[in-house]
C-alpha positions as CSV (number, residue, x, y, z in Angstrom):
1,M,-36.4,4.2,-90.1
2,T,-38.2,1.0,-88.2
3,R,-41.3,1.3,-86.0
4,F,-39.3,1.1,-82.5
5,A,-36.2,3.0,-83.4
6,N,-35.2,5.3,-80.9
7,A,-38.4,4.5,-79.1
8,F,-37.5,3.2,-75.7
9,G,-35.1,4.5,-72.9
10,P,-35.1,7.1,-69.9
11,S,-35.3,9.8,-72.9
12,H,-38.7,8.1,-73.9
13,P,-40.5,7.7,-70.0
14,E,-43.9,7.2,-71.5
15,A,-43.5,4.6,-73.9
16,T,-41.0,2.6,-71.5
17,Y,-41.9,2.6,-68.2
18,V,-45.1,1.1,-66.2
19,P,-46.1,2.3,-62.5
20,H,-45.3,0.2,-59.6
21,A,-46.3,-0.3,-56.2
22,L,-43.4,0.5,-54.7
23,P,-42.0,4.0,-55.0
24,E,-38.7,4.2,-57.2
25,Q,-35.9,6.2,-56.2
26,L,-32.4,7.5,-57.9
27,Y,-28.9,7.2,-56.4
28,D,-26.3,9.5,-58.2
29,T,-22.7,7.4,-58.1
30,G,-21.2,10.6,-59.8
31,E,-21.0,8.6,-63.1
32,V,-24.7,7.5,-63.2
33,R,-27.9,7.5,-61.7
34,L,-28.9,3.8,-60.4
35,N,-32.8,3.6,-59.9
36,Y,-33.9,1.5,-57.2
37,A,-36.6,0.5,-54.9
38,V,-36.7,-0.2,-51.0
39,A,-38.7,-2.7,-48.8
40,G,-38.4,-3.2,-45.0
41,S,-37.3,-1.5,-42.4
42,P,-34.0,-0.1,-41.4
43,D,-34.0,-2.1,-38.2
44,K,-33.4,-5.2,-40.1
45,P,-30.3,-6.8,-42.1
46,A,-29.6,-5.0,-45.3
47,L,-29.9,-6.7,-48.5
48,L,-29.0,-6.0,-52.1
49,L,-30.8,-7.6,-54.9
50,I,-29.0,-7.5,-58.1
51,P,-31.1,-8.8,-61.3
52,G,-30.0,-10.6,-64.4
53,Q,-29.6,-9.7,-67.8
54,S,-32.3,-7.9,-69.6
55,E,-34.3,-7.5,-66.1
56,S,-35.0,-4.2,-64.0
57,W,-35.7,-4.2,-60.2
58,W,-39.0,-5.5,-60.5
59,G,-38.0,-8.7,-61.4
60,Y,-38.0,-8.8,-57.5
61,E,-41.2,-7.1,-57.0
62,A,-43.3,-10.2,-56.0
63,A,-40.7,-11.0,-53.6
64,L,-40.1,-8.0,-52.0
65,P,-43.0,-8.1,-49.8
66,L,-41.8,-11.3,-48.2
67,L,-38.3,-10.4,-48.1
68,A,-39.3,-7.1,-46.5
69,E,-40.5,-9.3,-43.3
70,H,-36.7,-10.1,-42.4
71,F,-34.4,-7.8,-44.5
72,H,-34.4,-4.1,-45.3
73,A,-34.4,-4.9,-49.1
74,F,-32.7,-2.6,-51.9
75,A,-33.4,-3.7,-55.5
76,V,-31.3,-2.0,-58.1
77,D,-31.3,-1.3,-61.7
78,L,-27.9,-1.6,-63.2
79,R,-26.7,0.7,-65.7
80,G,-28.5,0.2,-68.9
81,Q,-31.2,-1.1,-67.0
82,G,-34.6,0.3,-66.4
83,R,-34.6,4.2,-65.4
84,S,-31.1,4.1,-64.6
85,T,-28.5,5.9,-66.8
86,R,-27.5,4.4,-70.1
87,T,-23.8,4.4,-70.9
88,P,-22.8,3.7,-74.3
89,G,-19.4,2.0,-74.8
90,R,-19.1,1.4,-70.9
91,Y,-21.0,-1.7,-70.2
92,T,-18.3,-3.8,-68.3
93,L,-18.4,-5.8,-65.1
94,D,-16.0,-3.8,-63.2
95,N,-18.0,-0.7,-64.1
96,M,-21.2,-2.4,-62.7
97,G,-19.4,-3.9,-60.0
98,N,-18.0,-0.2,-58.9
99,D,-21.3,1.3,-59.2
100,L,-22.6,-1.4,-56.6
101,V,-19.9,-0.3,-54.4
102,R,-20.5,3.1,-54.6
103,F,-24.5,2.3,-54.0
104,I,-23.7,0.7,-51.2
105,D,-21.6,3.3,-50.0
106,G,-24.2,6.0,-50.6
107,A,-27.7,4.5,-50.5
108,I,-27.4,1.3,-48.0
109,R,-24.7,2.9,-45.8
110,R,-24.0,-0.2,-44.2
111,P,-22.7,-3.6,-44.7
112,T,-24.9,-5.7,-46.7
113,L,-25.8,-9.2,-47.8
114,V,-25.9,-9.6,-51.3
115,S,-28.1,-11.7,-54.0
116,G,-27.7,-11.8,-57.3
117,L,-29.7,-13.7,-60.0
118,S,-28.2,-15.1,-63.2
119,S,-25.6,-12.2,-64.8
120,G,-26.5,-10.6,-61.2
121,G,-25.0,-13.7,-59.7
122,V,-21.6,-12.9,-61.5
123,L,-21.8,-9.3,-59.9
124,S,-22.7,-10.5,-56.6
125,A,-19.3,-13.1,-57.2
126,W,-17.3,-10.0,-58.0
127,L,-18.8,-7.8,-54.9
128,S,-17.9,-11.0,-52.7
129,A,-14.3,-10.3,-54.0
130,Y,-14.0,-6.8,-54.8
131,A,-16.2,-4.9,-52.6
132,R,-14.6,-2.4,-50.0
133,P,-13.5,-4.1,-46.9
134,G,-16.8,-4.7,-44.4
135,Q,-19.2,-3.7,-47.2
136,V,-20.5,-7.4,-47.9
137,R,-21.4,-9.4,-45.1
138,S,-22.4,-12.3,-47.2
139,A,-23.4,-13.3,-50.9
140,C,-25.9,-15.5,-52.6
141,Y,-25.2,-16.6,-56.3
142,E,-28.3,-17.6,-57.7
143,D,-27.8,-19.6,-60.9
144,P,-24.9,-17.6,-62.2
145,P,-23.3,-18.3,-65.4
146,L,-19.7,-17.9,-63.9
147,F,-18.0,-19.5,-66.8
148,S,-20.7,-19.6,-69.7
149,S,-20.6,-16.0,-69.8
150,E,-17.1,-15.8,-70.9
151,L,-16.0,-15.7,-74.6
152,H,-13.3,-17.8,-73.9
153,T,-13.6,-20.0,-70.9
154,S,-11.6,-22.7,-68.9
155,C,-14.5,-24.7,-68.0
156,G,-17.8,-25.9,-69.4
157,H,-19.5,-24.2,-72.4
158,S,-18.5,-20.4,-73.8
159,I,-21.1,-17.9,-74.2
160,H,-21.2,-19.0,-77.8
161,Q,-22.1,-22.2,-76.8
162,A,-25.0,-20.8,-74.6
163,I,-26.9,-17.7,-74.7
164,G,-25.0,-15.7,-77.0
165,G,-26.9,-16.0,-79.9
166,M,-29.5,-14.7,-78.7
167,F,-27.5,-11.4,-77.5
168,A,-26.1,-11.1,-81.0
169,L,-29.7,-11.3,-82.4
170,W,-31.1,-8.6,-79.9
171,S,-27.5,-6.2,-80.8
172,K,-28.2,-6.6,-84.5
173,Y,-31.8,-5.9,-84.9
174,L,-32.6,-3.8,-82.0
175,G,-29.2,-1.9,-82.0
176,D,-27.3,-0.1,-79.5
177,Q,-29.7,2.3,-77.3
178,W,-32.7,0.8,-79.4
179,S,-31.1,2.9,-82.5
180,V,-32.4,0.3,-84.8
181,G,-35.7,-1.2,-83.1
182,D,-36.4,-3.5,-85.8
183,W,-38.8,-5.8,-83.9
184,E,-40.7,-7.0,-86.7
185,G,-37.5,-8.1,-88.5
186,M,-35.9,-9.7,-85.4
187,A,-39.1,-11.7,-85.3
188,A,-38.9,-12.9,-88.8
189,A,-35.2,-13.7,-88.8
190,A,-35.2,-15.3,-85.2
191,P,-36.0,-19.2,-86.9
192,R,-33.2,-18.9,-88.9
193,E,-30.3,-17.0,-87.5
194,L,-30.7,-18.6,-84.1
195,P,-28.9,-21.7,-83.2
196,P,-30.9,-24.6,-83.5
197,R,-31.0,-25.0,-79.5
198,L,-32.0,-21.7,-79.0
199,V,-34.8,-21.7,-81.8
200,F,-37.7,-22.3,-78.9
201,L,-36.8,-18.8,-77.7
202,A,-38.0,-17.1,-80.8
203,R,-41.7,-17.5,-79.1
204,M,-40.7,-14.2,-77.0
205,F,-40.9,-12.2,-80.1
206,G,-44.7,-13.1,-80.6
207,G,-46.8,-9.9,-80.1
208,G,-46.9,-6.6,-81.8
209,E,-44.4,-5.1,-79.5
210,P,-41.3,-6.1,-77.2
211,P,-42.4,-7.2,-73.8
212,Q,-41.7,-4.9,-70.7
213,N,-38.5,-5.8,-69.7
214,L,-36.9,-5.4,-73.2
215,K,-38.4,-1.9,-73.4
216,E,-36.3,-1.1,-70.3
217,Y,-32.9,-2.7,-71.7
218,D,-30.2,-1.1,-73.6
219,P,-29.2,-4.0,-76.3
220,E,-25.6,-2.8,-76.4
221,W,-25.3,-4.5,-73.0
222,A,-26.2,-7.8,-74.9
223,R,-23.4,-6.7,-77.4
224,A,-21.1,-6.2,-74.5
225,F,-21.8,-10.0,-73.4
226,A,-22.0,-11.5,-77.0
227,T,-18.3,-9.8,-78.0
228,G,-16.5,-10.4,-74.9
229,T,-16.0,-6.2,-74.3
230,R,-18.0,-6.8,-70.8
231,I,-14.6,-8.1,-69.3
232,T,-11.8,-5.5,-69.8
233,S,-9.3,-6.8,-67.3
234,T,-7.9,-9.9,-65.9
235,R,-9.3,-9.2,-62.6
236,S,-13.1,-10.1,-64.0
237,T,-12.0,-13.6,-64.7
238,K,-13.8,-16.1,-62.4
239,R,-10.4,-17.7,-61.6
240,A,-9.3,-13.9,-60.4
241,V,-12.8,-13.6,-58.5
242,A,-12.5,-17.0,-56.8
243,S,-9.0,-16.2,-55.5
244,W,-10.0,-12.9,-53.8
245,V,-13.6,-13.9,-52.1
246,R,-13.7,-13.2,-48.4
247,C,-17.1,-13.7,-47.4
248,P,-19.3,-16.4,-46.8
249,I,-21.0,-17.4,-50.2
250,C,-23.6,-19.7,-51.4
251,R,-24.3,-20.7,-54.9
252,P,-28.0,-22.3,-54.9
253,R,-29.7,-23.2,-58.7
254,A,-32.4,-21.2,-59.6
255,C,-35.9,-21.8,-58.6
256,V,-37.2,-22.8,-62.3
257,S,-40.3,-24.8,-62.5
258,S,-41.2,-27.3,-65.0
259,S,-44.9,-26.0,-65.0
260,R,-43.2,-22.5,-65.8
261,P,-45.7,-21.2,-68.6
262,Q,-44.7,-21.1,-72.3
263,G,-43.8,-17.6,-73.5
264,S,-43.5,-16.2,-69.9
265,G,-41.3,-13.5,-71.3
266,S,-37.9,-12.9,-69.8
267,T,-35.3,-15.4,-68.6
268,T,-35.6,-14.6,-65.0
269,S,-39.4,-14.1,-64.7
270,H,-39.2,-17.1,-62.4
271,F,-38.4,-14.9,-59.5
272,R,-41.7,-13.1,-60.1
273,R,-43.7,-16.4,-60.7
274,W,-42.1,-18.7,-57.9
275,A,-41.2,-15.5,-55.2
276,T,-42.1,-17.5,-51.9
277,P,-39.2,-20.7,-52.6
278,C,-36.8,-18.4,-53.7
279,T,-37.6,-15.8,-50.7
280,A,-37.5,-19.0,-48.3
281,R,-34.3,-20.0,-50.1
282,I,-32.4,-16.7,-49.7
283,R,-33.9,-16.2,-46.0
284,S,-32.6,-19.6,-44.9
285,Y,-29.1,-19.4,-46.2
286,F,-28.6,-15.6,-44.9
287,A,-29.9,-16.9,-41.3
288,T,-28.2,-20.1,-41.3
289,R,-24.7,-18.7,-42.9
290,W,-24.3,-15.3,-41.4
291,S,-26.0,-15.4,-38.0
292,S,-24.4,-18.7,-36.7
293,G,-21.0,-16.6,-37.6
294,R,-19.5,-19.4,-39.8
295,R,-16.6,-17.6,-41.6
296,R,-14.0,-19.1,-43.3
297,S,-10.6,-18.4,-41.3
298,A,-7.5,-17.4,-42.7
299,S,-6.0,-20.4,-43.5
300,T,-9.2,-21.6,-45.5
301,R,-9.4,-18.6,-47.7
302,P,-7.8,-18.5,-51.2
303,R,-4.7,-16.8,-51.6
304,R,-5.1,-13.4,-53.3
305,R,-3.6,-12.8,-56.9
306,E,-4.1,-9.4,-57.6
307,A,-5.1,-6.0,-56.2
308,P,-9.1,-4.9,-56.8
309,S,-9.8,-1.8,-58.6
310,W,-10.9,0.7,-55.6
311,A,-8.4,3.2,-54.4
312,G,-6.8,3.3,-51.3
313,P,-5.1,0.8,-48.8
314,R,-6.6,-2.4,-47.7
């Protein structure tokens, strides 16, 4: 038995979680309970914030006070993240997207703007295509790995040529639901098992215990990405998503700075460290893109190629 085997997760809250300034709430979708935090007043436009791989809602914590000046912002933990439910064998893009469809219906309860970061940007794209009619007013994809998260991609690098080696390492040494928990073994193996282009990431394994974001993360999600099981239908491919998008969208690059401190932890911690430029970008995009009413006309929308999963007629 390794030191951190079965040490983290919702069943071990004292070892897993830390307090935050904003109160956390739970919304039950019927299948999972999604943890989230809210900032801003209901008289402002609703904004759903979707964190990236291995992040929790508090990846946006530094930005929320700034966003609250302009939005009623909801930052959510996806299934397998933070205090949200772990779902062994059910980490798929469609499942996560449908969780958010239900969250918008039951927690936000009105049309919302959506902004997702990294793999959260992929879910933002999914929502812009497959959310219920009228749910999503506009969507921002911040630095999404639209093709580089796919096992076999039609454009550019696949996940094997990108971050897949890191996800495979997490899966091997940490195990589903932290069932292995061999943090020391992973730290020792990282320099020889990671592809050369990713060896620099081995520094994140320094120290005696995992960083906070990984404590709150189910490594099975990493396995779903590395093996391709997160995509269970052709409707989850980027070509299918692109053919169904039906709201204004924006795809800015992430606010990454060359002065980012080394060993700063999670791959999306730049949102916490550079909250102001990211917030300004989101605010500027939604203010100009939505309030001006510049929607694509029916003649300029991509042709629809297959039906979404939610039940009922359009």
